[in-house]
Structures are given as C-alpha cells and as structure tokens.
VEXGUKOL-925940 format. One line per field, with one value per atom (N, C-alpha, C): residue number from 1; atom name; x, y, z. Coordinates in pm, 1 decimal, padded with zeros to 6 digits. Atoms other than C-alpha are relative to their C-alpha. Layout:
REM residues N
pos	[NUM:...] .
site	[CA:...] .
c1	[X:...] .
c2	[Y:...] .
c3	[Z:...] .
//
This chain:
REM residues 163
pos	[1:1:1:2:2:2:3:3:3:4:4:4:5:5:5:6:6:6:7:7:7:8:8:8:9:9:9:10:10:10:11:11:11:12:12:12:13:13:13:14:14:14:15:15:15:16:16:16:17:17:17:18:18:18:19:19:19:20:20:20:21:21:21:22:22:22:23:23:23:24:24:24:25:25:25:26:26:26:27:27:27:28:28:28:29:29:29:30:30:30:31:31:31:32:32:32:33:33:33:34:34:34:35:35:35:36:36:36:37:37:37:38:38:38:39:39:39:40:40:40:41:41:41:42:42:42:43:43:43:44:44:44:45:45:45:46:46:46:47:47:47:48:48:48:49:49:49:50:50:50:51:51:51:52:52:52:53:53:53:54:54:54:55:55:55:56:56:56:57:57:57:58:58:58:59:59:59:60:60:60:61:61:61:62:62:62:63:63:63:64:64:64:65:65:65:66:66:66:67:67:67:68:68:68:69:69:69:70:70:70:71:71:71:72:72:72:73:73:73:74:74:74:75:75:75:76:76:76:77:77:77:78:78:78:79:79:79:80:80:80:81:81:81:82:82:82:83:83:83:84:84:84:85:85:85:86:86:86:87:87:87:88:88:88:89:89:89:90:90:90:91:91:91:92:92:92:93:93:93:94:94:94:95:95:95:96:96:96:97:97:97:98:98:98:99:99:99:100:100:100:101:101:101:102:102:102:103:103:103:104:104:104:105:105:105:106:106:106:107:107:107:108:108:108:109:109:109:110:110:110:111:111:111:112:112:112:113:113:113:114:114:114:115:115:115:116:116:116:117:117:117:118:118:118:119:119:119:120:120:120:121:121:121:122:122:122:123:123:123:124:124:124:125:125:125:126:126:126:127:127:127:128:128:128:129:129:129:130:130:130:131:131:131:132:132:132:133:133:133:134:134:134:135:135:135:136:136:136:137:137:137:138:138:138:139:139:139:140:140:140:141:141:141:142:142:142:143:143:143:144:144:144:145:145:145:146:146:146:147:147:147:148:148:148:149:149:149:150:150:150:151:151:151:152:152:152:153:153:153:154:154:154:155:155:155:156:156:156:157:157:157:158:158:158:159:159:159:160:160:160:161:161:161:162:162:162:163:163:163] .
site	[N:CA:C:N:CA:C:N:CA:C:N:CA:C:N:CA:C:N:CA:C:N:CA:C:N:CA:C:N:CA:C:N:CA:C:N:CA:C:N:CA:C:N:CA:C:N:CA:C:N:CA:C:N:CA:C:N:CA:C:N:CA:C:N:CA:C:N:CA:C:N:CA:C:N:CA:C:N:CA:C:N:CA:C:N:CA:C:N:CA:C:N:CA:C:N:CA:C:N:CA:C:N:CA:C:N:CA:C:N:CA:C:N:CA:C:N:CA:C:N:CA:C:N:CA:C:N:CA:C:N:CA:C:N:CA:C:N:CA:C:N:CA:C:N:CA:C:N:CA:C:N:CA:C:N:CA:C:N:CA:C:N:CA:C:N:CA:C:N:CA:C:N:CA:C:N:CA:C:N:CA:C:N:CA:C:N:CA:C:N:CA:C:N:CA:C:N:CA:C:N:CA:C:N:CA:C:N:CA:C:N:CA:C:N:CA:C:N:CA:C:N:CA:C:N:CA:C:N:CA:C:N:CA:C:N:CA:C:N:CA:C:N:CA:C:N:CA:C:N:CA:C:N:CA:C:N:CA:C:N:CA:C:N:CA:C:N:CA:C:N:CA:C:N:CA:C:N:CA:C:N:CA:C:N:CA:C:N:CA:C:N:CA:C:N:CA:C:N:CA:C:N:CA:C:N:CA:C:N:CA:C:N:CA:C:N:CA:C:N:CA:C:N:CA:C:N:CA:C:N:CA:C:N:CA:C:N:CA:C:N:CA:C:N:CA:C:N:CA:C:N:CA:C:N:CA:C:N:CA:C:N:CA:C:N:CA:C:N:CA:C:N:CA:C:N:CA:C:N:CA:C:N:CA:C:N:CA:C:N:CA:C:N:CA:C:N:CA:C:N:CA:C:N:CA:C:N:CA:C:N:CA:C:N:CA:C:N:CA:C:N:CA:C:N:CA:C:N:CA:C:N:CA:C:N:CA:C:N:CA:C:N:CA:C:N:CA:C:N:CA:C:N:CA:C:N:CA:C:N:CA:C:N:CA:C:N:CA:C:N:CA:C:N:CA:C:N:CA:C:N:CA:C:N:CA:C:N:CA:C:N:CA:C:N:CA:C:N:CA:C:N:CA:C:N:CA:C:N:CA:C:N:CA:C:N:CA:C:N:CA:C:N:CA:C:N:CA:C:N:CA:C:N:CA:C:N:CA:C:N:CA:C:N:CA:C:N:CA:C:N:CA:C:N:CA:C:N:CA:C:N:CA:C:N:CA:C:N:CA:C] .
c1	[00111.0:17900.4:-00067.2:00058.5:17858.2:-00071.8:00061.8:17782.5:-00135.0:00127.7:17506.8:-00100.6:00092.3:17355.0:-00049.4:00036.3:17361.3:-00096.9:00088.6:17205.7:-00139.1:00130.7:16932.6:-00078.4:00066.2:16860.1:-00057.9:00047.6:16832.7:-00120.4:00111.1:16604.5:-00129.0:00115.0:16377.6:-00052.1:00043.2:16374.1:-00067.0:00062.4:16295.7:-00142.6:00131.4:16007.9:-00095.4:00081.2:15882.1:-00043.5:00030.7:15901.0:-00093.9:00090.2:15735.9:-00140.6:00129.4:15457.9:-00062.9:00048.9:15431.1:-00058.7:00050.8:15391.9:-00137.2:00127.1:15117.9:-00105.7:00096.1:14949.8:-00045.7:00040.5:14953.7:-00100.9:00097.6:14774.6:-00135.3:00123.4:14521.0:-00069.2:00056.8:14472.3:-00064.5:00052.7:14426.4:-00129.7:00115.6:14183.5:-00122.0:00112.6:13970.1:-00044.6:00033.4:13984.0:-00000.3:-00007.0:14053.1:-00075.3:00067.6:13941.4:-00126.1:00117.1:13688.2:00001.9:-00010.3:13813.1:00015.5:-00020.8:13890.2:-00136.6:00127.4:13625.4:-00032.2:00019.6:13657.8:00004.4:00003.2:13600.4:00120.2:-00120.1:13904.4:00104.3:-00104.7:14238.9:-00019.8:00014.3:14251.0:00052.0:-00052.0:14462.2:-00099.6:00106.1:14190.3:-00118.5:00111.9:13920.2:00029.1:-00039.6:14110.2:-00012.2:00004.6:14148.4:-00140.6:00138.4:13786.5:-00073.7:00062.2:13678.1:00045.7:-00050.3:13893.0:-00051.8:00051.1:13717.0:00100.7:-00104.6:14027.8:-00020.2:00021.3:13956.2:00125.5:-00114.7:14214.5:00084.3:-00079.0:14386.6:00149.9:-00143.1:14721.0:00044.1:-00034.7:14717.9:00005.0:00003.4:14625.5:00126.4:-00120.6:14916.5:00123.1:-00113.4:15161.0:-00002.4:00010.4:15029.9:00044.2:-00032.2:15057.7:00150.6:-00144.3:15415.2:00087.7:-00074.4:15537.0:-00006.3:00018.8:15396.1:00091.8:-00084.4:15572.8:00148.1:-00141.0:15903.9:00036.9:-00025.5:15876.1:00027.0:-00017.7:15835.2:00123.8:-00126.5:16129.8:00113.1:-00100.1:16343.4:-00007.9:00016.7:16200.7:00056.1:-00048.1:16270.8:00152.6:-00145.8:16630.9:00071.9:-00068.9:16726.7:-00031.9:00026.7:16568.0:00093.1:-00077.6:16757.1:00140.6:-00131.1:17060.9:00047.3:-00053.6:17270.2:-00074.3:00069.5:17033.3:-00140.4:00128.5:16742.9:-00016.8:00029.2:16572.0:-00143.6:00138.4:16260.2:-00093.2:00091.1:16114.4:-00027.7:00025.0:16158.9:-00087.2:00084.8:16003.1:-00145.3:00133.8:15708.8:-00065.3:00055.0:15664.8:-00040.8:00037.3:15670.6:-00126.7:00118.5:15410.0:-00125.1:00114.6:15183.4:-00036.3:00023.0:15224.1:-00071.0:00062.6:15134.5:-00146.4:00137.0:14830.3:-00089.9:00076.2:14716.4:-00033.0:00023.2:14757.1:-00109.2:00104.7:14545.9:-00134.7:00127.4:14276.4:-00057.3:00045.4:14263.0:-00012.7:-00001.1:14330.2:-00042.7:00018.5:14340.1:-00136.6:00126.9:14036.3:-00121.8:00109.5:13804.6:00001.3:-00006.4:13929.9:-00059.7:00061.3:13825.5:-00151.4:00143.5:13483.8:-00031.7:00017.4:13541.4:-00008.8:00011.6:13551.0:00117.1:-00107.6:13779.8:-00020.9:00003.7:13858.0:-00113.5:00102.0:13609.2:-00140.5:00135.9:13308.5:-00064.6:00058.2:13192.2:-00123.7:00121.2:12909.8:00011.4:-00020.7:13062.5:-00073.4:00070.0:12893.0:-00147.7:00139.4:12558.3:-00011.8:00003.6:12655.5:-00032.0:00028.0:12556.1:00131.1:-00121.7:12800.9:00085.6:-00076.6:12908.4:00066.0:-00058.1:13001.1:00149.5:-00143.6:13376.9:00038.8:-00032.9:13366.1:-00069.7:00067.6:13161.2:00103.0:-00083.0:13311.6:-00091.6:00090.8:13162.9:-00015.8:00011.9:13243.9:00128.0:-00113.5:13471.6:00103.1:-00095.5:13629.9:00092.5:-00082.5:13749.0:00094.4:-00083.8:13874.3:00116.6:-00106.9:14075.0:00100.1:-00091.1:14220.3:00080.1:-00067.8:14302.7:00096.5:-00095.0:14456.7:00118.5:-00112.1:14666.3:00092.4:-00081.2:14783.2:00078.6:-00071.2:14868.2:00114.3:-00108.4:15070.8:00111.9:-00105.5:15254.7:00082.3:-00072.3:15343.7:00097.2:-00087.0:15477.7:00116.8:-00105.5:15675.2:00101.8:-00095.7:15824.3:00087.4:-00076.2:15926.8:00097.2:-00084.8:16064.2:00116.7:-00106.4:16262.5:00098.5:-00087.2:16395.9:00093.1:-00081.0:16510.6:00099.8:-00090.1:16653.7:00113.5:-00102.7:16836.2:00104.7:-00088.4:16981.3:00088.8:-00075.2:17085.6:00096.2:-00083.6:17221.7:00115.0:-00106.1:17415.9:00107.7:-00094.4:17575.5:00077.7:-00064.7:17650.6:00103.7:-00093.9:17814.2:00121.5:-00113.4:18027.6:00091.0:-00080.3:18143.4:00087.1:-00068.7:18250.4:00084.1:-00085.3:18445.0:00142.5] .
c2	[00033.8:09266.1:-00127.5:00127.8:08907.4:00020.6:-00027.4:09037.4:00064.0:-00069.4:09264.9:-00099.3:00098.1:08984.3:-00098.5:00092.4:08749.2:00064.2:-00070.1:09012.5:00019.3:-00016.6:09089.8:-00131.3:00131.9:08720.6:-00036.0:00031.9:08671.8:00083.9:-00089.5:08973.9:-00046.3:00047.7:08847.0:-00130.2:00131.7:08493.5:00013.2:-00019.0:08612.3:00057.3:-00054.3:08825.0:-00100.8:00104.7:08536.2:-00102.8:00102.0:08285.7:00053.3:-00061.3:08522.2:00014.8:-00008.5:08582.1:-00137.9:00136.1:08209.0:-00048.9:00040.3:08146.3:00063.2:-00072.2:08408.3:-00063.1:00055.3:08263.1:-00138.5:00135.0:07907.8:00008.0:-00016.2:08024.6:00048.9:-00044.0:08208.5:-00115.6:00114.5:07900.1:-00099.5:00095.1:07673.5:00056.4:-00062.7:07921.2:00003.0:-00006.1:07950.2:-00140.0:00124.6:07602.9:-00125.5:00124.1:07358.6:00014.0:-00013.9:07490.7:00083.6:-00089.1:07749.5:00112.1:-00102.8:07984.2:00141.0:-00134.3:08269.2:00069.4:-00073.4:08541.6:00044.9:-00038.3:08592.0:-00123.5:00112.3:08368.3:-00006.4:-00008.1:08481.3:00083.8:-00079.5:08624.0:00148.6:-00142.7:09003.9:00046.0:-00039.0:09030.5:-00036.8:00041.3:08839.7:00090.9:-00090.9:09057.7:00138.3:-00128.5:09374.3:-00002.0:00011.0:09256.9:-00019.3:00020.9:09142.2:00134.3:-00134.7:09498.4:00081.5:-00070.8:09622.0:-00066.1:00073.2:09372.7:-00093.3:00092.8:09155.0:-00133.7:00133.7:08786.7:-00082.0:00089.0:08516.0:-00003.5:00013.0:08379.0:00014.9:-00016.5:08382.6:00142.1:-00141.0:08760.8:00037.3:-00030.3:08774.0:-00055.8:00057.1:08545.6:00081.9:-00084.6:08756.3:00128.9:-00123.0:09068.8:-00023.8:00031.3:08906.0:-00018.5:00025.4:08782.2:00120.0:-00121.5:09099.9:00101.3:-00091.7:09306.6:-00046.1:00052.8:09079.0:00018.5:-00017.5:09098.6:00148.6:-00144.4:09476.7:00045.0:-00043.0:09518.9:-00061.9:00055.8:09287.1:00092.6:-00098.1:09531.8:00125.5:-00119.0:09829.9:-00022.6:00034.3:09660.6:-00002.4:00016.8:09564.6:00132.0:-00122.8:09891.4:00115.9:-00099.2:10092.6:-00021.2:00030.0:09916.1:-00052.7:00048.0:09784.1:-00117.7:00108.4:09573.4:-00016.9:00002.5:09639.2:-00062.4:00066.3:09416.9:-00095.5:00091.3:09211.4:-00047.1:00053.7:09007.4:00107.4:-00098.0:09278.9:00116.3:-00109.3:09549.9:-00049.5:00056.0:09321.9:-00015.9:00013.9:09254.1:00138.0:-00136.6:09629.8:00044.1:-00032.0:09675.8:-00071.5:00078.3:09400.9:00060.4:-00061.8:09576.8:00131.0:-00121.5:09903.7:-00033.4:00047.1:09717.5:-00043.5:00043.7:09566.5:00123.6:-00121.2:09914.4:00065.0:-00051.2:10034.5:-00080.6:00085.5:09737.2:00038.2:-00028.3:09820.6:00135.0:-00138.0:10193.7:00034.0:-00035.4:10199.3:-00114.7:00111.9:09863.1:-00065.6:00061.2:09714.5:00081.5:-00077.0:10005.2:-00004.9:00012.5:09982.8:-00132.1:00130.0:09617.2:00009.0:-00006.0:09712.9:-00060.1:00060.1:09554.7:00106.8:-00110.3:09894.1:00006.9:-00020.5:10031.5:-00106.6:00110.4:09741.2:-00097.3:00098.1:09526.0:00039.4:-00046.0:09737.5:00066.1:-00050.8:09782.7:-00075.8:00061.5:09658.2:-00146.4:00140.6:09316.2:-00098.8:00091.0:09159.6:-00018.8:00006.8:09223.8:-00082.7:00079.4:09015.4:-00144.5:00143.5:08652.7:-00071.5:00070.4:08406.2:-00056.5:00053.9:08269.6:00107.3:-00109.4:08611.7:00014.9:-00013.1:08667.6:00106.1:-00105.7:08984.7:-00011.2:00022.4:08838.7:00001.9:-00004.7:08910.3:-00040.3:00051.4:08709.2:00089.2:-00094.1:08941.1:00076.1:-00093.1:09230.0:-00051.1:00042.2:09084.1:-00108.7:00106.8:08769.4:00055.8:-00062.3:08978.3:00071.6:-00073.7:09203.1:-00095.6:00092.6:08915.9:-00085.3:00089.7:08687.5:00073.9:-00072.4:08951.0:00051.0:-00037.1:09073.3:-00120.0:00122.6:08716.4:-00031.9:00026.0:08673.4:00097.0:-00096.4:08993.5:-00027.1:00035.5:08882.4:-00118.9:00112.9:08554.3:00052.8:-00060.9:08756.8:00070.2:-00076.0:08989.7:-00086.4:00090.1:08713.4:-00072.4:00076.6:08508.1:00091.7:-00095.6:08814.7:00040.4:-00041.2:08928.4:-00112.1:00113.2:08585.0:-00027.8:00035.5:08507.3:00108.0:-00109.4:08848.4:00021.0:-00021.0:08889.0:-00114.9:00116.4:08539.0:00001.1:00001.2:08553.2:00117.1:-00117.2:08903.8:-00002.4:00013.8:08837.2:-00095.5:00099.1:08529.6:00063.1:-00059.4:08728.8:00104.0:-00099.6:09014.7:-00064.3:00070.2:08771.1:-00061.6:00062.9:08593.6:00100.2:-00099.8:08916.8:00096.6:-00089.7:09073.4:-00039.3] .
c3	[00088.7:15982.7:00047.1:-00048.2:16107.9:00131.5:-00131.0:16456.9:-00018.6:00027.5:16319.5:-00054.9:00058.6:16112.5:00106.7:-00105.7:16408.2:00098.8:-00094.2:16636.0:-00062.7:00064.9:16383.5:-00012.0:00005.4:16335.7:00136.0:-00136.3:16711.1:00041.7:-00031.2:16748.2:-00070.2:00079.6:16467.5:00057.1:-00049.7:16603.7:00136.5:-00129.1:16955.8:-00016.6:00027.1:16826.3:-00060.3:00062.6:16613.4:00103.8:-00100.8:16899.2:00111.0:-00099.2:17148.3:-00058.9:00069.3:16893.6:-00016.0:00013.7:16836.5:00132.4:-00131.7:17212.0:00024.3:-00016.5:17222.3:-00089.8:00094.4:16912.9:00044.2:-00042.1:17050.3:00113.7:-00109.5:17364.8:-00057.0:00062.2:17147.2:-00071.1:00073.5:16928.7:00093.5:-00098.9:17229.9:00062.4:-00063.0:17388.1:-00088.8:00095.0:17074.2:-00041.7:00068.5:16924.5:00088.0:-00082.1:17210.7:00130.0:-00131.0:17549.4:-00008.1:00007.7:17434.3:00104.5:-00101.1:17704.9:-00054.6:00058.7:17466.5:-00010.9:00009.3:17478.5:-00142.0:00140.4:17102.5:-00089.8:00094.1:16800.7:-00093.1:00084.1:16601.8:00072.3:-00060.8:16705.8:-00034.3:00023.5:16733.8:-00138.3:00131.3:16415.7:-00109.7:00095.6:16222.3:00009.3:-00021.8:16374.0:-00060.3:00054.4:16278.8:-00154.0:00145.6:15918.3:-00049.5:00032.8:15909.7:-00010.4:00000.5:15995.0:-00121.1:00117.6:15704.7:-00131.6:00119.0:15470.3:-00059.8:00047.4:15438.3:00066.4:-00053.7:15481.3:-00025.7:00016.2:15521.1:00123.8:-00124.9:15826.2:-00027.4:00031.5:15644.8:00015.3:-00017.9:15634.9:00147.9:-00144.0:16000.8:00068.0:-00059.6:16090.3:-00036.1:00040.9:15888.5:00080.4:-00079.1:16063.6:00143.0:-00139.6:16406.9:00017.4:-00015.6:16352.7:-00034.1:00033.7:16185.3:00114.8:-00110.7:16471.8:00117.1:-00108.8:16727.1:-00026.7:00034.1:16540.5:00008.3:-00004.1:16505.2:00144.5:-00137.3:16880.5:00065.7:-00047.5:16940.7:-00034.5:00043.8:16739.1:00085.8:-00081.2:16924.4:00139.8:-00134.5:17256.0:00008.3:-00005.3:17179.2:-00028.3:00035.4:17013.2:00093.6:-00103.0:17293.8:00118.6:-00121.6:17571.9:-00025.5:00039.5:17379.4:00089.8:-00081.0:17622.1:00132.7:-00130.0:17911.2:-00010.1:00011.6:17795.6:00114.3:-00108.7:18063.1:-00012.3:-00001.2:18126.7:00054.9:-00061.7:18349.2:-00095.6:00095.3:18084.2:-00114.6:00106.2:17821.3:00049.8:-00055.2:18050.1:00010.1:-00001.4:18103.1:-00140.5:00140.2:17725.3:-00038.7:00037.0:17687.2:00064.8:-00067.3:17941.3:-00072.7:00076.3:17747.5:-00130.8:00124.1:17424.7:00026.0:-00034.1:17600.9:00021.5:-00022.7:17715.6:-00134.7:00135.0:17352.8:-00065.5:00056.5:17248.5:00055.6:-00066.4:17500.4:-00040.6:00026.8:17414.0:-00148.1:00141.5:17037.9:-00091.4:00092.2:16865.2:00021.5:-00029.6:17040.8:-00051.4:00057.9:16948.2:-00153.6:00148.2:16586.7:-00048.8:00035.4:16585.5:00013.8:-00027.5:16720.4:00137.5:-00133.2:17060.5:00108.9:-00093.5:17230.6:00096.0:-00100.7:17500.9:00108.5:-00096.4:17732.1:-00025.1:00037.1:17539.9:00026.8:-00030.7:17615.9:-00122.4:00126.0:17257.0:-00037.8:00051.5:17043.7:-00025.5:00039.6:16976.6:00090.5:-00089.9:17281.2:-00043.4:00048.8:17106.0:-00127.6:00123.9:16800.8:00036.2:-00022.1:16758.1:00034.1:-00043.8:16918.1:-00115.2:00112.0:16574.5:-00083.7:00080.4:16431.1:00029.0:-00021.8:16381.2:00104.4:-00093.7:16590.6:00137.4:-00128.0:16877.1:00113.5:-00119.9:17220.4:00115.3:-00099.4:17506.1:00122.1:-00111.1:17796.5:00020.2:-00011.3:17881.4:00100.6:-00100.5:18195.0:-00050.9:00055.7:18020.6:-00105.8:00103.1:17731.2:00058.9:-00066.2:17961.4:00058.8:-00067.8:18164.4:-00097.7:00094.0:17874.1:-00087.9:00083.6:17651.7:00078.8:-00085.5:17943.8:00018.8:-00018.0:18011.0:-00128.3:00126.5:17641.0:-00020.4:00013.7:17638.0:00101.0:-00098.3:17955.6:-00049.9:00060.6:17779.7:-00105.4:00104.0:17485.8:00066.4:-00066.2:17715.0:00067.8:-00069.4:17927.7:-00099.8:00101.9:17625.3:-00073.6:00069.4:17442.8:00087.5:-00089.1:17743.6:00029.6:-00028.7:17822.9:-00118.0:00116.3:17470.3:-00037.6:00039.9:17385.6:00101.8:-00100.0:17714.4:-00000.4:00000.1:17697.2:-00124.6:00125.2:17330.1:-00012.4:00011.1:17340.8:00098.4:-00098.7:17658.6:-00052.7:00057.1:17492.7:-00113.3:00116.6:17177.3:00045.8:-00046.7:17370.7:00066.0:-00064.5:17571.0:-00102.8:00107.9:17252.1:-00073.9:00084.9:17081.2:00083.7:-00082.4:17371.5:-00014.8] .
//
C-alpha cells in the first residue's frame, strides 16, 4: 500500500513538475521575451474558444493534462520508463496538438488557421506558423525530457528500495 502511494505521488509530482517547466517557458516567452507566437498559453486559448475565461482554469487544465500523461507514460512502460520514451511520448502529444488541439483552438493544423488574421492584441492571435511549430515542439520536448528524467530516476530508486 505504501509502495503504491509513493509511486502515485512520484508520478503526479513528475507530471506536475514537467508541466511546470513547460509553463515557465511559456510564461517567459509570452511575458518576458515576447518570443512566443501566441498571446496566451494554448490551454487559455482553448478555454477562451469555449467561452470560459480565467487563467486559473487554464492552469488547472494544463497541470491536470500533464499529470494524466505522466500516469499514462508510467503505466504503459512500468519499470522500463526512460527519457527517450518520454521524449517520444511528448512528440506524439505535440503531433496531437498540431492535428487536433490546435484546430479546436482556431489556430489550424500546424498553426495555419485564421488566427494570424486577428489583431495582435486578440487572445487567439498567432503571429506565424513556423514559430508556433518550433516553439510548441520545443515546449513539448522540455516536458518529455523532464517527465522522463524524473519518472525514471524516482521509479528506479523506488524499485531498488523495495527489492
């Protein structure tokens, strides 16, 4: 029982921290460097399209999504988790974003939607497709690397302690 609780806590924490790393890069890109091709994080843009305002909801969505995929990752590979497998998962999630999530936001497949025609101050404005593709891929790679590193390290330590 204790082993399961510890494992679940570690999985949740890894998903949270990987999502936090991704969020910090998004925050810096939007609010500090201005390098982000969007005005709001994708989770905020998605909720905006649904008519739901509030950054708190977007943060909850972002972190819950990251934690969910941490569970999927660990329970898919069990003791065989690795950074490379997490990075592959993050690329698959990025492709899903480009093909499904991005069009739902209104940014189109690979950012080639109507959002580039909006005014620069609009929440759904997207400056250009290439930046969107490159930056969202980089963000997903940060998530995947962090997720793989933390889960593989913590689970390896946990398995060694309980042998």
